[in-house]
Backbone as JSON Lines, residues from 0, in Angstrom:
{"i":0,"aa":"M","n":[21.47,23.86,-3.84],"ca":[21.32,22.67,-4.67],"c":[21.29,21.41,-3.81]}
{"i":1,"aa":"E","n":[22.05,21.42,-2.74],"ca":[22.1,20.27,-1.85],"c":[20.72,19.95,-1.28]}
{"i":2,"aa":"R","n":[19.98,21.0,-0.94],"ca":[18.66,20.82,-0.35],"c":[17.72,20.15,-1.35]}
{"i":3,"aa":"G","n":[17.78,20.54,-2.63],"ca":[16.93,19.95,-3.66],"c":[17.22,18.48,-3.87]}
{"i":4,"aa":"S","n":[18.52,18.13,-3.93],"ca":[18.88,16.73,-4.13],"c":[18.51,15.9,-2.91]}
{"i":5,"aa":"S","n":[18.54,16.5,-1.73],"ca":[18.13,15.8,-0.52],"c":[16.64,15.5,-0.57]}
{"i":6,"aa":"G","n":[15.85,16.45,-1.04],"ca":[14.4,16.24,-1.17],"c":[14.09,15.17,-2.19]}
{"i":7,"aa":"L","n":[14.83,15.16,-3.3],"ca":[14.64,14.14,-4.32],"c":[15.03,12.77,-3.78]}
{"i":8,"aa":"R","n":[16.13,12.73,-3.04],"ca":[16.6,11.48,-2.44],"c":[15.54,10.93,-1.48]}
{"i":9,"aa":"K","n":[14.92,11.81,-0.68],"ca":[13.87,11.38,0.24],"c":[12.67,10.83,-0.51]}
{"i":10,"aa":"L","n":[12.31,11.49,-1.6],"ca":[11.17,11.04,-2.39],"c":[11.46,9.67,-3.01]}
{"i":11,"aa":"V","n":[12.66,9.49,-3.55],"ca":[13.04,8.2,-4.14],"c":[13.02,7.11,-3.06]}
{"i":12,"aa":"H","n":[13.52,7.44,-1.87],"ca":[13.52,6.49,-0.76],"c":[12.07,6.13,-0.38]}
{"i":13,"aa":"E","n":[11.22,7.13,-0.31],"ca":[9.81,6.89,0.02],"c":[9.14,6.02,-1.05]}
{"i":14,"aa":"I","n":[9.41,6.3,-2.31],"ca":[8.83,5.51,-3.4],"c":[9.31,4.06,-3.31]}
{"i":15,"aa":"A","n":[10.59,3.87,-2.99],"ca":[11.13,2.51,-2.87],"c":[10.45,1.76,-1.72]}
{"i":16,"aa":"K","n":[10.27,2.41,-0.58],"ca":[9.61,1.76,0.55],"c":[8.13,1.5,0.25]}
{"i":17,"aa":"F","n":[7.49,2.45,-0.4],"ca":[6.09,2.28,-0.8],"c":[5.99,1.09,-1.76]}
{"i":18,"aa":"G","n":[6.93,1.01,-2.69],"ca":[6.95,-0.08,-3.66],"c":[7.18,-1.43,-3.01]}
{"i":19,"aa":"A","n":[8.03,-1.49,-1.99],"ca":[8.29,-2.75,-1.3],"c":[7.02,-3.25,-0.61]}
{"i":20,"aa":"V","n":[6.34,-2.36,0.09],"ca":[5.09,-2.74,0.74],"c":[4.05,-3.1,-0.32]}
{"i":21,"aa":"G","n":[4.0,-2.3,-1.38],"ca":[3.06,-2.58,-2.46],"c":[3.31,-3.92,-3.13]}
{"i":22,"aa":"A","n":[4.58,-4.28,-3.26],"ca":[4.91,-5.57,-3.88],"c":[4.38,-6.73,-3.03]}
{"i":23,"aa":"V","n":[4.53,-6.62,-1.72],"ca":[3.98,-7.65,-0.83],"c":[2.46,-7.69,-0.97]}
{"i":24,"aa":"G","n":[1.84,-6.52,-0.96],"ca":[0.39,-6.46,-1.13],"c":[-0.07,-7.02,-2.46]}
{"i":25,"aa":"T","n":[0.71,-6.78,-3.51],"ca":[0.37,-7.3,-4.83],"c":[0.45,-8.83,-4.86]}
{"i":26,"aa":"V","n":[1.47,-9.38,-4.23],"ca":[1.58,-10.84,-4.16],"c":[0.38,-11.41,-3.4]}
{"i":27,"aa":"V","n":[0.02,-10.8,-2.3],"ca":[-1.15,-11.23,-1.53],"c":[-2.4,-11.12,-2.4]}
{"i":28,"aa":"N","n":[-2.55,-9.99,-3.07],"ca":[-3.72,-9.74,-3.91],"c":[-3.84,-10.79,-5.01]}
{"i":29,"aa":"F","n":[-2.76,-11.0,-5.75],"ca":[-2.78,-12.0,-6.83],"c":[-2.99,-13.41,-6.28]}
{"i":30,"aa":"G","n":[-2.34,-13.72,-5.19],"ca":[-2.48,-15.06,-4.62],"c":[-3.9,-15.35,-4.19]}
{"i":31,"aa":"V","n":[-4.5,-14.43,-3.43],"ca":[-5.87,-14.64,-2.96],"c":[-6.84,-14.67,-4.13]}
{"i":32,"aa":"S","n":[-6.71,-13.72,-5.06],"ca":[-7.67,-13.7,-6.17],"c":[-7.57,-14.95,-7.02]}
{"i":33,"aa":"N","n":[-6.36,-15.39,-7.34],"ca":[-6.22,-16.58,-8.17],"c":[-6.69,-17.84,-7.44]}
{"i":34,"aa":"L","n":[-6.44,-17.92,-6.14],"ca":[-6.98,-19.04,-5.37],"c":[-8.51,-19.05,-5.42]}
{"i":35,"aa":"L","n":[-9.09,-17.88,-5.2],"ca":[-10.56,-17.8,-5.23],"c":[-11.11,-18.07,-6.63]}
{"i":36,"aa":"W","n":[-10.42,-17.59,-7.65],"ca":[-10.88,-17.82,-9.03],"c":[-10.87,-19.3,-9.38]}
{"i":37,"aa":"H","n":[-9.87,-20.01,-8.89],"ca":[-9.7,-21.42,-9.29],"c":[-10.32,-22.42,-8.31]}
{"i":38,"aa":"L","n":[-10.53,-22.02,-7.06],"ca":[-11.02,-22.98,-6.07],"c":[-12.45,-22.74,-5.61]}
{"i":39,"aa":"T","n":[-13.06,-21.64,-6.06],"ca":[-14.43,-21.36,-5.65],"c":[-15.28,-21.07,-6.88]}
{"i":40,"aa":"T","n":[-16.55,-20.89,-6.66],"ca":[-17.46,-20.53,-7.75],"c":[-17.82,-19.05,-7.71]}
{"i":41,"aa":"L","n":[-17.08,-18.28,-6.91],"ca":[-17.34,-16.84,-6.86],"c":[-17.11,-16.21,-8.22]}
{"i":42,"aa":"Q","n":[-17.9,-15.2,-8.53],"ca":[-17.67,-14.45,-9.75],"c":[-16.31,-13.76,-9.64]}
{"i":43,"aa":"A","n":[-15.67,-13.56,-10.78],"ca":[-14.29,-13.05,-10.81],"c":[-14.13,-11.72,-10.09]}
{"i":44,"aa":"V","n":[-15.02,-10.78,-10.33],"ca":[-14.86,-9.46,-9.71],"c":[-15.11,-9.54,-8.21]}
{"i":45,"aa":"R","n":[-16.08,-10.33,-7.78],"ca":[-16.32,-10.49,-6.34],"c":[-15.1,-11.11,-5.65]}
{"i":46,"aa":"A","n":[-14.54,-12.12,-6.25],"ca":[-13.34,-12.75,-5.69],"c":[-12.2,-11.74,-5.64]}
{"i":47,"aa":"N","n":[-12.1,-10.91,-6.67],"ca":[-11.03,-9.92,-6.71],"c":[-11.23,-8.84,-5.65]}
{"i":48,"aa":"V","n":[-12.47,-8.48,-5.37],"ca":[-12.74,-7.5,-4.31],"c":[-12.27,-8.07,-2.97]}
{"i":49,"aa":"I","n":[-12.56,-9.32,-2.7],"ca":[-12.1,-9.96,-1.46],"c":[-10.57,-9.94,-1.39]}
{"i":50,"aa":"A","n":[-9.92,-10.28,-2.49],"ca":[-8.45,-10.29,-2.52],"c":[-7.9,-8.88,-2.29]}
{"i":51,"aa":"T","n":[-8.54,-7.88,-2.85],"ca":[-8.09,-6.5,-2.69],"c":[-8.23,-6.07,-1.23]}
{"i":52,"aa":"V","n":[-9.32,-6.45,-0.58],"ca":[-9.52,-6.1,0.82],"c":[-8.44,-6.75,1.7]}
{"i":53,"aa":"V","n":[-8.12,-7.99,1.44],"ca":[-7.06,-8.67,2.21],"c":[-5.72,-7.94,1.99]}
{"i":54,"aa":"A","n":[-5.43,-7.56,0.76],"ca":[-4.18,-6.84,0.47],"c":[-4.16,-5.47,1.14]}
{"i":55,"aa":"I","n":[-5.29,-4.8,1.18],"ca":[-5.38,-3.48,1.83],"c":[-5.01,-3.61,3.31]}
{"i":56,"aa":"A","n":[-5.51,-4.64,3.96],"ca":[-5.19,-4.85,5.39],"c":[-3.7,-5.07,5.58]}
{"i":57,"aa":"C","n":[-3.1,-5.9,4.73],"ca":[-1.64,-6.13,4.8],"c":[-0.87,-4.84,4.55]}
{"i":58,"aa":"N","n":[-1.32,-4.09,3.57],"ca":[-0.62,-2.85,3.21],"c":[-0.68,-1.81,4.33]}
{"i":59,"aa":"Y","n":[-1.79,-1.71,5.04],"ca":[-1.86,-0.72,6.1],"c":[-0.76,-0.96,7.13]}
{"i":60,"aa":"V","n":[-0.59,-2.19,7.52],"ca":[0.46,-2.52,8.51],"c":[1.83,-2.13,7.95]}
{"i":61,"aa":"G","n":[2.09,-2.48,6.68],"ca":[3.38,-2.14,6.07],"c":[3.6,-0.65,5.94]}
{"i":62,"aa":"F","n":[2.57,0.08,5.54],"ca":[2.72,1.53,5.38],"c":[2.91,2.21,6.73]}
{"i":63,"aa":"R","n":[2.13,1.82,7.72],"ca":[2.2,2.49,9.02],"c":[3.53,2.2,9.72]}
{"i":64,"aa":"Y","n":[4.01,0.95,9.67],"ca":[5.19,0.58,10.45],"c":[6.48,0.51,9.65]}
{"i":65,"aa":"F","n":[6.42,0.73,8.34],"ca":[7.63,0.7,7.53],"c":[7.76,1.96,6.69]}
{"i":66,"aa":"T","n":[6.88,2.14,5.74],"ca":[7.02,3.27,4.81],"c":[6.85,4.61,5.5]}
{"i":67,"aa":"Y","n":[5.82,4.74,6.3],"ca":[5.48,6.04,6.9],"c":[5.58,6.03,8.43]}
{"i":68,"aa":"R","n":[6.51,5.26,8.97],"ca":[6.6,5.17,10.43],"c":[7.03,6.49,11.07]}
{"i":69,"aa":"D","n":[7.65,7.39,10.3],"ca":[8.09,8.66,10.85],"c":[7.04,9.76,10.7]}
{"i":70,"aa":"R","n":[5.87,9.42,10.22],"ca":[4.83,10.41,9.98],"c":[3.94,10.58,11.2]}
{"i":71,"aa":"D","n":[3.16,11.64,11.17],"ca":[2.26,12.01,12.25],"c":[1.35,10.84,12.64]}
{"i":72,"aa":"K","n":[1.34,10.53,13.94],"ca":[0.49,9.46,14.46],"c":[-0.48,9.99,15.5]}
{"i":73,"aa":"S","n":[-0.64,11.29,15.57],"ca":[-1.46,11.87,16.63],"c":[-2.95,11.64,16.43]}
{"i":74,"aa":"A","n":[-3.36,11.28,15.23],"ca":[-4.79,11.1,14.96],"c":[-4.99,9.78,14.22]}
{"i":75,"aa":"R","n":[-4.81,8.67,14.92],"ca":[-4.9,7.34,14.29],"c":[-6.28,7.07,13.7]}
{"i":76,"aa":"T","n":[-7.35,7.52,14.36],"ca":[-8.69,7.28,13.84],"c":[-8.85,8.0,12.5]}
{"i":77,"aa":"R","n":[-8.4,9.24,12.44],"ca":[-8.45,10.0,11.19],"c":[-7.61,9.31,10.13]}
{"i":78,"aa":"E","n":[-6.42,8.89,10.5],"ca":[-5.51,8.22,9.57],"c":[-6.16,6.97,8.99]}
{"i":79,"aa":"L","n":[-6.68,6.13,9.85],"ca":[-7.28,4.87,9.4],"c":[-8.53,5.13,8.55]}
{"i":80,"aa":"T","n":[-9.33,6.12,8.94],"ca":[-10.53,6.46,8.16],"c":[-10.14,6.91,6.76]}
{"i":81,"aa":"L","n":[-9.17,7.83,6.67],"ca":[-8.73,8.3,5.35],"c":[-8.08,7.17,4.55]}
{"i":82,"aa":"F","n":[-7.29,6.34,5.23],"ca":[-6.67,5.2,4.55],"c":[-7.74,4.33,3.92]}
{"i":83,"aa":"L","n":[-8.78,4.02,4.68],"ca":[-9.84,3.17,4.16],"c":[-10.61,3.85,3.03]}
{"i":84,"aa":"V","n":[-10.89,5.14,3.15],"ca":[-11.59,5.86,2.08],"c":[-10.79,5.82,0.79]}
{"i":85,"aa":"F","n":[-9.5,6.17,0.86],"ca":[-8.68,6.18,-0.34],"c":[-8.41,4.76,-0.86]}
{"i":86,"aa":"S","n":[-8.34,3.8,0.05],"ca":[-8.16,2.41,-0.37],"c":[-9.39,1.9,-1.11]}
{"i":87,"aa":"V","n":[-10.57,2.29,-0.66],"ca":[-11.8,1.89,-1.35],"c":[-11.86,2.52,-2.74]}
{"i":88,"aa":"I","n":[-11.42,3.76,-2.86],"ca":[-11.37,4.39,-4.19],"c":[-10.41,3.6,-5.08]}
{"i":89,"aa":"G","n":[-9.25,3.23,-4.55],"ca":[-8.31,2.39,-5.3],"c":[-8.91,1.04,-5.65]}
{"i":90,"aa":"L","n":[-9.68,0.46,-4.73],"ca":[-10.36,-0.81,-4.99],"c":[-11.34,-0.65,-6.16]}
{"i":91,"aa":"V","n":[-12.07,0.46,-6.19],"ca":[-13.02,0.71,-7.27],"c":[-12.28,0.88,-8.6]}
{"i":92,"aa":"I","n":[-11.15,1.57,-8.59],"ca":[-10.35,1.73,-9.82],"c":[-9.9,0.36,-10.32]}
{"i":93,"aa":"E","n":[-9.27,-0.42,-9.43],"ca":[-8.76,-1.74,-9.82],"c":[-9.87,-2.66,-10.32]}
{"i":94,"aa":"N","n":[-10.93,-2.76,-9.55],"ca":[-12.0,-3.69,-9.9],"c":[-12.91,-3.16,-11.0]}
{"i":95,"aa":"G","n":[-12.96,-1.84,-11.16],"ca":[-13.71,-1.27,-12.27],"c":[-13.09,-1.64,-13.61]}
{"i":96,"aa":"I","n":[-11.78,-1.61,-13.66],"ca":[-11.07,-2.0,-14.88],"c":[-11.29,-3.48,-15.16]}
{"i":97,"aa":"L","n":[-11.21,-4.3,-14.13],"ca":[-11.45,-5.74,-14.3],"c":[-12.89,-5.99,-14.74]}
{"i":98,"aa":"F","n":[-13.83,-5.27,-14.16],"ca":[-15.24,-5.41,-14.51],"c":[-15.47,-5.09,-15.99]}
{"i":99,"aa":"V","n":[-14.9,-3.98,-16.46],"ca":[-15.04,-3.59,-17.87],"c":[-14.43,-4.65,-18.78]}
{"i":100,"aa":"A","n":[-13.26,-5.16,-18.4],"ca":[-12.59,-6.19,-19.22],"c":[-13.45,-7.45,-19.33]}
{"i":101,"aa":"I","n":[-14.01,-7.88,-18.2],"ca":[-14.76,-9.14,-18.19],"c":[-16.16,-8.97,-18.77]}
{"i":102,"aa":"Y","n":[-16.9,-7.98,-18.27],"ca":[-18.31,-7.87,-18.65],"c":[-18.55,-6.94,-19.83]}
{"i":103,"aa":"G","n":[-17.62,-6.04,-20.08],"ca":[-17.77,-5.15,-21.22],"c":[-17.09,-5.67,-22.48]}
{"i":104,"aa":"L","n":[-15.87,-6.18,-22.31],"ca":[-15.09,-6.65,-23.46],"c":[-15.11,-8.18,-23.6]}
{"i":105,"aa":"H","n":[-15.65,-8.86,-22.6],"ca":[-15.74,-10.33,-22.57],"c":[-14.36,-10.99,-22.64]}
{"i":106,"aa":"W","n":[-13.39,-10.34,-22.0],"ca":[-12.06,-10.9,-21.88],"c":[-11.98,-11.53,-20.49]}
{"i":107,"aa":"E","n":[-12.25,-12.81,-20.39],"ca":[-12.37,-13.41,-19.08],"c":[-11.53,-14.66,-18.86]}
{"i":108,"aa":"S","n":[-10.6,-14.92,-19.76],"ca":[-9.71,-16.06,-19.5],"c":[-8.83,-15.71,-18.3]}
{"i":109,"aa":"S","n":[-8.2,-16.7,-17.73],"ca":[-7.34,-16.47,-16.58],"c":[-6.23,-15.47,-16.92]}
{"i":110,"aa":"L","n":[-5.62,-15.63,-18.08],"ca":[-4.56,-14.71,-18.5],"c":[-5.1,-13.29,-18.66]}
{"i":111,"aa":"Q","n":[-6.24,-13.16,-19.32],"ca":[-6.82,-11.83,-19.53],"c":[-7.2,-11.17,-18.21]}
{"i":112,"aa":"R","n":[-7.78,-11.94,-17.31],"ca":[-8.13,-11.38,-15.98],"c":[-6.87,-10.86,-15.29]}
{"i":113,"aa":"N","n":[-5.8,-11.64,-15.33],"ca":[-4.56,-11.21,-14.66],"c":[-3.92,-10.01,-15.33]}
{"i":114,"aa":"V","n":[-4.0,-9.92,-16.66],"ca":[-3.47,-8.74,-17.36],"c":[-4.22,-7.49,-16.93]}
{"i":115,"aa":"F","n":[-5.55,-7.57,-16.9],"ca":[-6.32,-6.39,-16.51],"c":[-6.23,-6.12,-15.01]}
{"i":116,"aa":"K","n":[-5.94,-7.13,-14.25],"ca":[-5.67,-6.93,-12.83],"c":[-4.39,-6.11,-12.66]}
{"i":117,"aa":"V","n":[-3.38,-6.41,-13.46],"ca":[-2.13,-5.63,-13.43],"c":[-2.4,-4.17,-13.79]}
{"i":118,"aa":"V","n":[-3.16,-3.95,-14.85],"ca":[-3.48,-2.58,-15.27],"c":[-4.23,-1.86,-14.15]}
{"i":119,"aa":"G","n":[-5.22,-2.52,-13.57],"ca":[-5.99,-1.92,-12.5],"c":[-5.16,-1.62,-11.27]}
{"i":120,"aa":"I","n":[-4.32,-2.55,-10.89],"ca":[-3.44,-2.33,-9.73],"c":[-2.48,-1.18,-10.02]}
{"i":121,"aa":"G","n":[-1.96,-1.12,-11.22],"ca":[-1.03,-0.04,-11.58],"c":[-1.67,1.33,-11.45]}
{"i":122,"aa":"L","n":[-2.85,1.5,-12.01],"ca":[-3.53,2.81,-11.92],"c":[-3.95,3.11,-10.48]}
{"i":123,"aa":"A","n":[-4.45,2.11,-9.78],"ca":[-4.85,2.31,-8.39],"c":[-3.64,2.65,-7.51]}
{"i":124,"aa":"T","n":[-2.49,2.08,-7.82],"ca":[-1.27,2.35,-7.05],"c":[-0.84,3.8,-7.19]}
{"i":125,"aa":"L","n":[-0.9,4.32,-8.4],"ca":[-0.56,5.74,-8.6],"c":[-1.47,6.63,-7.76]}
{"i":126,"aa":"F","n":[-2.76,6.34,-7.79],"ca":[-3.71,7.11,-6.98],"c":[-3.41,6.96,-5.49]}
{"i":127,"aa":"R","n":[-3.17,5.74,-5.05],"ca":[-2.93,5.51,-3.63],"c":[-1.65,6.18,-3.15]}
{"i":128,"aa":"F","n":[-0.59,6.12,-3.94],"ca":[0.66,6.77,-3.53],"c":[0.42,8.26,-3.3]}
{"i":129,"aa":"W","n":[-0.24,8.9,-4.25],"ca":[-0.52,10.33,-4.11],"c":[-1.39,10.6,-2.89]}
{"i":130,"aa":"S","n":[-2.48,9.86,-2.73],"ca":[-3.42,10.14,-1.66],"c":[-2.86,9.8,-0.28]}
{"i":131,"aa":"Y","n":[-2.14,8.7,-0.16],"ca":[-1.6,8.33,1.14],"c":[-0.57,9.34,1.62]}
{"i":132,"aa":"R","n":[0.34,9.72,0.73],"ca":[1.39,10.64,1.16],"c":[0.86,12.05,1.37]}
{"i":133,"aa":"T","n":[-0.21,12.41,0.68],"ca":[-0.76,13.76,0.78],"c":[-1.75,13.9,1.93]}
{"i":134,"aa":"W","n":[-2.6,12.92,2.12],"ca":[-3.7,13.05,3.07],"c":[-3.64,12.12,4.27]}
{"i":135,"aa":"V","n":[-3.15,10.91,4.11],"ca":[-3.25,9.92,5.17],"c":[-2.06,9.98,6.12]}
{"i":136,"aa":"F","n":[-0.86,9.77,5.59],"ca":[0.35,9.75,6.41],"c":[1.06,11.08,6.23]}
{"i":137,"aa":"R","n":[0.59,12.08,6.95],"ca":[1.1,13.44,6.78],"c":[2.49,13.6,7.37]}
{"i":138,"aa":"T","n":[3.28,14.43,6.72],"ca":[4.64,14.71,7.17],"c":[4.6,15.6,8.41]}
{"i":139,"aa":"L","n":[5.44,15.27,9.37],"ca":[5.61,16.12,10.54],"c":[6.63,17.21,10.21]}
{"i":140,"aa":"P","n":[6.52,18.38,10.81],"ca":[7.5,19.42,10.55],"c":[8.86,19.08,11.17]}
{"i":141,"aa":"G","n":[9.93,19.26,10.39],"ca":[11.32,19.16,10.81],"c":[11.71,18.1,11.81]}
{"i":142,"aa":"R","n":[12.36,18.52,12.9],"ca":[12.92,17.61,13.9],"c":[11.86,16.8,14.63]}
{"i":143,"aa":"E","n":[10.65,17.32,14.73],"ca":[9.6,16.62,15.44],"c":[9.36,15.24,14.85]}
{"i":144,"aa":"A","n":[9.57,15.1,13.55],"ca":[9.36,13.8,12.89],"c":[10.3,12.75,13.46]}
{"i":145,"aa":"V","n":[11.53,13.13,13.74],"ca":[12.51,12.18,14.25],"c":[12.19,11.79,15.69]}
{"i":146,"aa":"T","n":[11.8,12.74,16.51],"ca":[11.53,12.43,17.9],"c":[10.23,11.69,18.1]}
{"i":147,"aa":"R","n":[9.28,11.82,17.17],"ca":[7.99,11.17,17.33],"c":[7.86,9.92,16.47]}
{"i":148,"aa":"A","n":[8.91,9.52,15.78],"ca":[8.84,8.35,14.9],"c":[8.57,7.09,15.72]}
{"i":149,"aa":"E","n":[7.74,6.24,15.15],"ca":[7.42,4.96,15.78],"c":[8.34,3.91,15.23]}
{"i":150,"aa":"P","n":[9.08,3.2,16.09],"ca":[10.01,2.19,15.59],"c":[9.27,1.0,14.99]}
{"i":151,"aa":"C","n":[9.89,0.38,14.05],"ca":[9.36,-0.85,13.46],"c":[9.52,-1.94,14.5]}
{"i":152,"aa":"P","n":[8.45,-2.67,14.83],"ca":[8.57,-3.7,15.88],"c":[9.7,-4.7,15.62]}
{"i":153,"aa":"A","n":[9.97,-5.05,14.38],"ca":[11.02,-6.0,14.07],"c":[12.41,-5.43,14.33]}
{"i":154,"aa":"A","n":[12.52,-4.09,14.34],"ca":[13.83,-3.46,14.51],"c":[14.17,-3.2,15.97]}
{"i":155,"aa":"E","n":[13.26,-3.45,16.88],"ca":[13.5,-3.17,18.3],"c":[14.73,-3.88,18.87]}
{"i":156,"aa":"P","n":[14.94,-5.19,18.62],"ca":[16.14,-5.83,19.17],"c":[17.43,-5.19,18.66]}
{"i":157,"aa":"E","n":[17.45,-4.79,17.39],"ca":[18.64,-4.13,16.84],"c":[18.9,-2.82,17.56]}
{"i":158,"aa":"R","n":[17.83,-2.06,17.79],"ca":[17.97,-0.76,18.44],"c":[18.52,-0.94,19.86]}
{"i":159,"aa":"A","n":[18.01,-1.91,20.59],"ca":[18.45,-2.14,21.95],"c":[19.93,-2.53,21.98]}
{"i":160,"aa":"S","n":[20.35,-3.41,21.06],"ca":[21.76,-3.8,21.06],"c":[22.65,-2.65,20.62]}
{"i":161,"aa":"A","n":[22.17,-1.8,19.74],"ca":[22.97,-0.64,19.31],"c":[23.13,0.34,20.47]}
{"i":162,"aa":"Q","n":[22.06,0.52,21.28],"ca":[22.16,1.41,22.42],"c":[23.11,0.84,23.47]}
{"i":163,"aa":"Q","n":[23.13,-0.46,23.64],"ca":[24.04,-1.06,24.61],"c":[25.48,-0.88,24.17]}
{"i":164,"aa":"R","n":[25.75,-0.97,22.87],"ca":[27.13,-0.77,22.37],"c":[27.59,0.65,22.62]}
{"i":165,"aa":"V","n":[26.66,1.62,22.49],"ca":[27.02,3.02,22.71],"c":[27.35,3.26,24.17]}
{"i":166,"aa":"L","n":[26.6,2.62,25.07],"ca":[26.81,2.81,26.5],"c":[28.05,2.06,26.91]}
């Protein structure tokens, strides 16, 4: 039973870290899209695609160095390629919903755009969580994950001072 609760605890921890990175990406996404919607003449979906791409770039850094820093890093080109493929699918989900809301249902006020942006991000997030953890940031077997983990650059000073205290 202990092993099962440990697995559940790891999954909850992973979801929390994924959510933290996703929250930052969502703030970036909403900020960029709303700035573009209000300060430019770009069409709403085009502006939202730009915002989604900016958020994807921010999220990759967060996922690689925070959420999935203990995962396999032996094939970075493969990882980045898969990340981009699955991110583009998520972009299509998010922006497809916004497109239908604006051009299909004619719901295009600022509030309506943001509501459907939330729906699109929510569905795209579910897809991305599944695809990233399954295909992009693969789990390393057992102890190898600990020895091959890449430290978070911000945590390096803490690690050095902790090692000095031990010595």
